[in-house]
N, C-alpha and C positions, 0 to 999 in steps of 0.2 A: 470632454474631458476625455472620452474614452477612444475616440480617436488621434488625442494628442498621444494617449499610451501605447496605441498600438503604432503609432509614426516611432515613439521613442524606440521601442522596442526592436522595432525593423532596423533603426540606426544602429544599436546596439548589436543587432545580429547583422551591421556590416550591410544591409540591403539583400546581402548573397541570398537571404533564403530562398529568392527566386530563382536561382540560378539551376537548381534543380527541376526546375519546370519549363526551363527554354527549351524550345524544341529545338535548338543548333546543339544542345551539349549531350546528347544523351550517353556520350563515348567517353566522358567527365564530369561526372555528376558531383556537385557539395551538397551535402546534407546538413542542414541546420539543426541542431536538436535542443531541446528544455529537457533538462533532469532532474532529480530530487533533489534531497538537503543536501549542498555540498557537503558539510561535515558528519556527513554517514557514510558507513561501509558500501553502499548500495553504490552511491555516485564516487567514490574514491576509487574502490578496486574495480569496480564495472562500468557502472553507465559512462564514467571521466572515459577512462580509459578506450573504451569499446569505439567509441567515436572519435578521439584524437587520435588512436595510434591504431586499433587494431584492424577496424575495417579498409583503412586506406591499404596494409601491407597484404590483406587478404585477398585483395580485389587488384593488385597492383596499381593501382592510382583511380582504376576505372570510377572507382566511390572513396568520395573525402569526406571525412564525417568532422565537425565541431559542435561542440555542445557548453554550455554553460546551466548551473544548477539553477535552478528557483530562486533560492535563498541568494546570487549574485542578480537576477535580475529585479527584485524586487515584486514578485509575482505572489498572489496569492491563488491558493490551489483550484478553485472553481472557474479561474479566470483560464486555465492552461488549454481547455478541450476547444474550449469559442476560440481563442486565438490560433491553433492550430487549425480548425474550420479555415479561417479567416487565410491561412498561407502564412502566417508572421514568422513561421518556422516551419518546418518539413518534419518532425517527428517530435513524439512528446513521452516525455514519463511521467508517472502521475498514479496517486493511491485513490483505490475504488471510493474512497469517501469523495473525494471531487466530483464525482458522477452521479454517484448512487441519489444523490439527492433530487437529479433531475429525473431520472429513470428508478422506480425501487427495485425494478430486475437484478439492477446490478450490483445489490447487496447480496443476492443469492449467490453467490460465488466466495463469500466467506463471512454468512451470518454465525455471531457471537456465538461460542461455546460447544460448537458443533463437531469441528476438529480437533483432536487432545494431541494428536500426533502430527509429524510434518508430512507422512506420509498417505496419509487420510486427507490430508490439503490439497497434495498433489492429485490423487485420484477426482477430488470434485472438479478443481481446477480444468483438467483435461477433461472431463464429461461435458463443463458449462460453457468451453471456450467456445464453440460452434454457434452457442446462443447468443452469445457477447458479440461476437465479429460482425451479426448481422445486425444487431443495435447499435456497434458502432457507426456502422455505414450507415444505417438511415438517419442519424440522429448529428453526426459528427463529418461524416463526408470523409471516414478515414477508415483502415484498414488497422485490426486489433493485430499484433504481431507476437504477441508476448503475455502473458501472464507472472509475475513472480510473487515471492514475499518478502516481508520484513520480518525478523525474528519473530517469535512468538509475545503475544500482549498477553501482559500479566498486571497484576495492581502492584501499586507503592504508594504505601501510606504513611504519613504521619501520624499514625495512630496506632494503638493495641489491635490488633489483627491474629485472632489464631484459630479462626474457621471462618465458614462462606456466611455463619450466622452472625459474625460481628460487623459485617458489611452494613446490614440492618442499622438507617438513621444517617448513613454515611454522606456527606456530599462528594461525588466522585468526578473526574475529568475525564469525558467520552469526546469520541471526533465523527462518530458517525450514530444513525438510528439506529442499528442494532445493537451498538455497545450501550446505546442508552435503554434499551429494552433488557437486555442482560442487567442492567442494575434498577430497572423497576421491578425486575423479579426477585432480585436478593431484599430489596425495600430499603434501597437508596434511593438517593438524587443527582441526575445526572448535569452535570455542569457544562458548559463549552469554554473550555481556555486554549487558547495560542500556544502551540508545543514552548515556543520559548518564553511563555509566563508561568509554566507551572511551576515551578522554584519560590518565585514569591508568593504566589499563589497556596503551594503548600506552606509555606512559612506563616505566611498570615491568616491563614485557616479560611480562607474561602473554599478552597477542598479540602477534605481529608487523604483524598487519595486521586493517585493519576492513573491513568492506564495508558501502557504505550509497551512497544518491543522492549526486550531486554537490552541488546545493545544499544539502541537509542538511549535506553534510561542511565546506561553509564557513561557512553559520551557524552551525554549532554548534564552529568553529572547530578541528576536527581537525588544521589544520596546525600546531599548536602542539605537537603530538606526532611525526606523522606529515611524512616525510619526499621520500617516492616516491608520485605520484600514477599509478598503473597504471591505464590507461583501456579495461581489459577489460570490456564491457558483461555482465554475470553476470545481468542482471534489470532488472526495472521497480519493482518495492514497489509491484505494484497495490494499489489500494482500492476500497473500496467504500462507497455509501449506500444505505439500506435503511428502509424503514418500518413500523413494527406493523402487522398486519393488523385489530387493530380499529379504528387511528385510520384506517388506506384506506378500509376498509369507511365510517367514519361521515363521510366526506366525499361532498358530491353529485358527480352525475356530473359538473356545471362543475367544480367544484373539482379533482377526478381528473384532467382535461384541462390544465386552468391547471397544476396542481403538475407533472406530468408533461411539458409544454413547457416549464417554464421551469426543470424539473432538467435536462432534453435541454440545454438551452442553455447552465446551468453546467458540464455536462458537457465539452462542446464547448470552453466556453473553456479549464478544466483541463490538457485535451489540447494547445491552442494553447501553454499558458503553459510547459507541461514542454517541449515542445520547443524553447522557446525559452532555459531556461533552462540548460540540459546547456551547450551553449557557453560562455556566460557565466560560468556556476560556474567551470568548469575555467579559464578566462581568469583569471578571482579568485583562485585556489587554485594557480595557475603560471606565469601571464606578469606584465608589467610594472608593466600598467597597471590599476585597477580601478575601476568605476564605483560597486560600492558602500560599497566601504571598504578597509580597507589589503589587500594581495598577502599570498598565503600563502607564496609562495617556494618551493614545494615542486617535485621534476624532475618533468618532464611525462616518462613514458613509454608510447608508443603501441605497443598490439599489432601485431606484423608479420603477413604475409600467411600464415606458417608457424605463429604461434600461436595465428588464428582457424581454421587449418584444426585443430589439437591440439584446442581447444577444440571445434569442431563434433563432432570424433571422440568426446570425454567426454560432450558432449549426448547423443547416440546409445546407447553404450555403458555410461555410468554414470547420467546424470540420470533420462532418462526411462526406463531400465530398471528403476532403484532405486523411481522409482515407481509404474510397474507392477506392482511386489512389493507395493505397499502399497496399489492399488487395486483394488478387483472386476473381475472380468471384463465384466461390463457397460460399468462406468467405460469402462476401458480402451476397448472395442470402441467407445463414445460417442465417444471422444476421437480415436482413428483415424479416423472419419470426419467429424468436423467442424473438429480442428485438426492434424490428422496432415497433410492436402494443403498448408495454409498453408506451415508449415515441413519439408515435404518430409522428414518422419519417422515411422515407423508402432513405436507401440508394443507389444512383445510381454510377454504375460503369463508 
């Protein structure tokens, strides 16, 4: 079945994923990419336009791009990097939760509750990028080219939530080990639910709260089931972009430089967009006016200073501690050198 799926995906990409590795075509390359969710901003405004339009114009046709979102291809997140390694496509966008299950060190770039603002999140990413690049090459035969955030991850609840203490005993939808650690720290129960199934899960009481980004929560209409928006930032839904190494090595030096420069510009645009989206999405979920469409009508609950103090203790005593237990001694030592000083936390093995 795996082989049939791989063949099917290659057909979906027109078999042309191999054109980028053809030795005769270094001057005119087509890069086949897979994107994240087709209904969310990162794909609609950035990933899609970049590969379908921007890179072709920027390179004068030397590098052509084509992309389809994972939602159109019917892919599960964990499959993406395996298929990139196999060369089914040349470039992959995905979220860190897809790879952190295979190696806990990847979680170190976005441990829950450490970065309460996007500036701190960017500092962590820039510091940890070289560490992750080395692992991407070792594990996936790919070159990590970008790290970028989805909007800040908050809690959307179909329950009365007025403080962090009210999360105790609640069933909370998570999608990474680090977020599950946060839920453990508040005394809740972590539940794994697919993004598309969260609304019925909230309606049926399978979960009391769900964690996702601000704009994804609005676009997916979580307000149809959630009544309270508890805007405690518990992560950034960090995403990546990586290119198959054979594809990368098939490019000329000029093409590599141009692609690197354009991807860096893309990454900066994505960080800027996310910074703007947070406030707008919360307005649309909880305010009286929304320029994007209907207002969600949720009750806005902002964490108090005491809530944030308790969250920081959970980050130190539970989130970082549990992560260190999952990671190797070398992994923890490296994280302490490059990330620890930024967030003022030392992980202990």
